[in-house]
C-alpha positions in Angstrom: 116.2 63.3 49.4 119.8 61.7 49.1 121.6 65.0 49.2 119.2 66.2 52.2 120.5 63.3 54.0 124.3 64.3 53.6 125.4 61.7 51.4 126.7 64.1 48.8 125.8 67.4 46.8 122.7 67.3 44.7 124.7 66.9 41.3 126.7 64.3 42.7 123.8 62.2 44.0 122.3 62.4 40.5 125.3 60.4 39.2 124.9 57.9 42.1 121.5 57.4 41.1 122.3 57.0 37.4 124.8 54.7 38.1 122.3 52.3 39.7 123.8 52.4 43.4 120.2 53.2 44.7 117.6 51.1 45.5 113.9 51.5 46.5 112.3 48.4 48.1 114.8 46.5 46.9 114.4 47.5 43.1 117.2 49.7 41.5 116.3 53.0 40.5 118.1 55.2 37.9 115.8 57.9 37.0 116.5 60.9 38.8 113.0 62.1 38.6 111.6 59.1 40.5 109.4 60.0 43.5 109.6 58.2 46.7 108.3 58.2 50.1 111.2 58.2 52.8 108.5 57.6 55.3 106.9 54.4 53.8 109.8 53.0 51.4 113.1 51.5 52.1 116.0 53.5 50.4 119.6 52.2 50.3 122.7 53.8 48.5 125.5 51.3 48.1 123.6 48.8 50.0 123.4 51.1 53.2 119.8 52.2 54.5 119.3 55.8 53.7 119.7 57.7 57.1 117.0 59.8 58.2 118.3 63.1 59.8 116.6 64.5 62.7 114.3 67.8 61.4 115.8 70.9 62.2 114.4 74.6 62.1 116.3 77.5 62.2 115.6 81.5 62.4 118.4 83.1 60.4 119.3 86.9 59.7 120.2 87.0 56.1 122.9 89.7 55.9 122.6 91.9 52.6 124.7 90.4 49.7 123.9 86.6 50.7 122.0 84.3 48.2 119.4 81.8 49.2 120.5 79.5 46.5 122.1 75.9 47.3 123.9 75.7 43.8 127.3 74.3 44.3 128.9 76.5 41.8 127.7 79.7 43.4 130.5 82.2 43.7 128.5 84.5 46.2 128.1 83.7 49.9 125.0 81.5 50.7 122.7 81.1 53.5 123.6 77.6 53.8 127.6 78.6 54.2 126.7 80.0 57.7 125.6 76.4 58.8 128.7 74.2 58.0 128.4 72.8 61.4 125.3 70.9 60.6 125.2 67.3 59.5 122.3 67.3 57.3 121.9 69.2 54.0 119.8 72.2 54.7 117.7 74.9 52.5 115.9 78.0 52.9 111.9 78.3 53.3 111.4 80.6 50.3 113.8 83.5 49.3 115.0 87.0 50.2 116.6 88.4 47.1 120.5 89.3 47.4 120.0 93.1 48.3 117.3 92.3 51.0 118.1 91.1 54.4 116.5 90.0 57.6 114.6 86.9 58.8 114.5 83.5 56.8 113.8 79.9 57.8 116.4 77.3 57.2 115.5 73.7 57.6 115.9 70.3 56.2 112.1 69.5 56.6 110.4 69.5 53.3 107.0 69.1 54.7 107.5 72.0 57.0 109.0 74.1 54.0 105.9 73.2 51.9 103.4 74.0 54.7 104.9 77.4 55.2 105.2 78.2 51.6 101.5 77.2 50.4 99.6 80.4 49.7 96.2 78.6 51.5 98.1 78.7 54.8 98.6 82.4 54.5 101.7 82.6 56.6 102.3 86.4 57.0 105.5 88.0 56.3 106.4 91.3 57.9 108.9 94.0 56.5 110.5 97.1 57.4 110.7 99.2 54.3 112.9 102.4 53.9 111.9 104.3 50.7 113.3 107.7 49.8 111.1 110.3 50.0 107.7 111.1 52.1 104.9 108.4 51.8 101.4 110.1 51.6 98.2 109.3 53.3 96.9 109.0 49.7 99.9 106.5 48.8 99.5 104.5 51.9 95.9 103.7 50.9 96.8 102.6 47.6 99.2 100.2 49.0 96.5 99.0 51.5 94.2 98.3 48.7 96.5 96.7 46.5 98.3 97.9 43.3 98.4 96.0 39.8 101.8 94.6 39.3 102.8 92.4 36.2 101.3 89.0 37.8 98.1 90.5 39.2 96.9 92.6 42.1 99.0 92.5 45.3 97.2 91.5 48.7 98.4 93.5 51.4 97.4 92.5 54.9 98.8 95.7 56.7 100.7 98.8 55.8 101.9 101.3 58.6 104.4 104.1 58.6 106.9 103.8 61.6 108.8 107.1 60.8 109.1 110.1 58.4 112.0 112.3 57.8 112.3 115.0 55.2 114.1 112.6 53.0 112.8 109.2 53.6 110.0 107.2 55.2 110.2 104.0 57.3 107.0 101.6 56.8 106.0 98.1 58.0 104.6 96.1 55.1 102.7 92.9 56.1 102.1 90.2 52.9 101.0 86.6 53.0 102.1 85.9 49.3 105.3 84.7 47.8 105.6 86.7 44.8 109.0 87.6 43.4 110.4 90.6 44.8 107.1 92.0 45.6 107.5 94.6 48.0 110.1 96.3 45.6 107.5 96.1 42.8 104.7 97.7 45.0 107.0 100.6 45.8 108.2 100.9 42.3 104.6 101.2 41.0 103.7 104.4 43.1 106.9 105.9 42.3 109.2 105.4 45.3 112.7 103.9 45.2 113.7 101.7 48.3 116.8 102.6 50.4 116.5 99.4 52.7 114.4 96.1 52.9 114.4 94.0 55.8 112.1 91.1 56.9 111.5 91.2 60.5 108.8 88.4 61.1 107.4 85.4 59.4 104.1 84.5 61.4 105.1 84.5 65.0 108.7 84.2 64.4 110.5 87.8 64.9 114.0 88.7 64.1 114.4 90.8 67.5 118.0 91.1 68.1 119.5 88.4 66.0 122.2 90.0 64.5 123.2 89.4 60.7 124.8 85.9 60.3 123.3 84.7 63.3 121.0 81.8 63.7 118.9 80.1 66.4 116.6 77.2 66.4 112.9 77.9 66.3 111.1 77.5 69.7 108.1 75.1 70.5 105.6 77.4 70.3 106.8 79.0 67.3 106.7 75.8 65.5 103.3 75.1 66.9 101.8 78.5 65.8 103.5 78.2 62.2 101.9 74.7 61.6 98.6 74.9 63.6 96.5 75.6 60.6 96.2 71.8 59.8 97.6 70.3 63.1 100.8 69.4 61.7 103.8 69.8 64.4 107.3 69.2 63.3 109.8 67.9 65.8 111.6 70.8 67.5 115.0 71.5 66.7 117.4 70.3 69.8 
């Protein structure tokens, strides 16, 4: 929470807490695992009230080779490196592995992130998948039915062939789960090697003409559609 407010890095914030420089409702807190509610409790750092940054929500086109971690010692390019002009500490909603590209949401809003990531809300993710070889109708039916991988049977909401050539097949796959490298594992299970994996939509938010490395604020209607399961609406980004 202190890191998200832009006070310091996450690692530095742990030191600030253990040094006794943070209070919650007037009491000094030294436990970095202490849970607090910024909406109802008064939090200070060095006697100054912790600022509450305005929630922001972005669609970002993650290039291949960029990672989603916020680790300060990461040597590879990170998603958050593309947002250096932002005053608050941002993070990605979910992950895309290093070799994958496409749409990912970036925010400073923990409530919004938890809502999108929670399985019960079933926010769909659509992927454009290019595999080496020709995917048959029988193999497509297997994908739609679900295949068994190491942590259970997959639940595919849609699978469609968009294009076939003698050497490869382009498909659109729709999932609502957040399993690690799930799309890659599905195609490996039925014997195909991926040539390219690109996420093109998250719920109503589409990648469209957003170029690699570019981002834009989410629109009001996109935020509303993403959060209408329980009626929660975050404040739109400016």
